[in-house]
N, C-alpha and C positions, 0 to 999 in steps of 0.2 A: 400258910400264906407263903407266897413266893414273891420276892421283890427283885426285879431285874434292872440292871443299869448297864449301859454300854461300856462304861469306864471302870477299870479295876480300882482306881484311886477313889472313885465315888463309892464303890462297894466297901472299901476300908473306912471311909467317912461315915457311912450309914452304920456299919458294924460298931464303930466307936460310939455312936450315939445310942446304940441299943445295948451297951455293955451291962446295964443294970437289969436287963430282962433275962430270964432263964429261957433256954430252949431256942437260942438263935445260932444258926450256922451260916457262916459267910464263906463264899467261894470266889476269890478274887484272882490275884496274880498267880499264886502257887496252887496247882491242882495235882494231888498225888493220889495213889491208890486208896489209902486210908480215908481220905476226904471224900472221894467218889463213892466209896463203900458206905460211908455215913449218909450221904445224900440218897443213895438208892434205898438203903434200909429204912430210912425215915420218910421218904416221899414217893416211893414207887408202890402203887396199889396192886401191882401184878404179882408181887412176891407173896409166897405163902405166909400165913400168919406167924408161923414159927420163926421166919427169917426177918420179920419186921421189927423195928425198934421205934420207940416213942420218946427219944431223947430230945428231938428238935421239933418245934412247931412253926418256926419262921426260917426261911431260907433266903439269904441275900446273895445274889449271884450276878456275875457278869454274863455277857452273851456267850461265853464259853459253854454254858449249860443250856443255851437256847436251842440246841440241836442234839438230837439223839438220846436224850435222857428223859425218862418218864417221871413226871412230878405230880401225878394225878391223885395223890393223897391230900393235896391242897385244893381248895376251891376259891381262893382269893389270889388274884394276880395284880401286882402293882408294877406299873411301868414308871420307874423313877425318872426316866428320860425317854424322849421319843427319838428313835434312831432315824437317820437320814433315809435308810432303806426300809420302806414300809413292810416288806416281807418279813423283816425281823419281828415286827409286832405279831404277825400271824404265827411265826415260829415260836415265839414266847408263849402265846396262847395255846399253841399245839402241845406244849409240854404239860400243861395242866388239864386242858379239855380233851380227854382221851377216852376211848372205849375202855370200859372197866372201871371208870371212876365211881366211887361210892356216892357221889353228889349229883343231884338233879340239876343244879345250877352252878355256874362259875361266875364270880363277881370280878370285874376288871376295873381298875382305877388307873388313871393317867395323871402324872404330874407334868405341868407345863411351866416354862420359864415365866418370870414376872414380865410385866409390860416393858420395864427397862431393858431386860435382856432380849426380849423378842422384838425390840425396835430395830435391832441389827438384822436378824433373820428370824422369821417366825416358823419354828420347826413343826408346829401343829398344822399350819397352812400347807407347808411343803409336803408333809406326810399325807394330809387329806387329799391334796391334788394328785399325788402319786397313786394312792389307793383308788381314787376315782378312775384314773387311767387304767389301772390293772383290772378293776371290776368291769369297766366298759369293754375292754379288750376280751375279757374272759366271759362276759355276760353273766357275772355273778351278782347276787343281790344282797349279800351279807354286809352288815354294817360293822365297822370297826371303830371309827372315831366320830360317827355321826350322832347328833343329838337325838333325843326321843327314845333312847334305849334304857330309860330309867336312870338318866343322869342324876347323880346325887352330889353335885358340887357343894363342897362345904360340909357334907355329912361324913362321919367316920363310922366304920362298922363297929359293932359291939366287940369288946375285948374277947380274944380267943378263949373258948371254953366257958364263957359266962353267958348263960341264956339271957335273951332280951326279955324284959318284962312286958306283959300284955298291955 
C-alpha cells in the first residue's frame, strides 16, 4: 500500500499514527540514499527477486516520490489529500499502475476534507473541474475522481496479508 500526501508534516502525522504497525516506511522531509534504497527494494517490482526486500508493506510518502520512482509492488493507493494540480493524482497513480506490476488491479482511495473544511474551498470540486478540462482538451475518457468506478465510500480493504473470507 502506498499513501501519498502533499505535505511532509502530514506524512509525519500519519507515520506517528501508524507507529504500532510493523512494516511502515515514511518518506517525508528528509530523503537520503539509504531511504530511497529501502523504497526501491521494497516497492519496485522491476528488481530481480534477489535484490527485493520484504521489510515494508506500507509506504507513506510526500509528492517527492510521485515522480520517477516505481512503486508497483503495491496495488493499493491512498491519496490522503487531493492536490490542487490534478496531474499530481495521475502521477501518483502512475507510480503504482505500471507495466510489470504483478497485480491485475490497482485500488485507489481518496480522502476528502470534512464539510466544515470544504466550506472554504472544495478541493474535490476543483480537482474534478481541472481533470474535466484536461480530459476535454486531450479527448481522454479515463475516469479519475468520477463516481461509478466501484466507489466504496465507508468500506475499508481487508488487512494486508489476510485473505478475505468468502
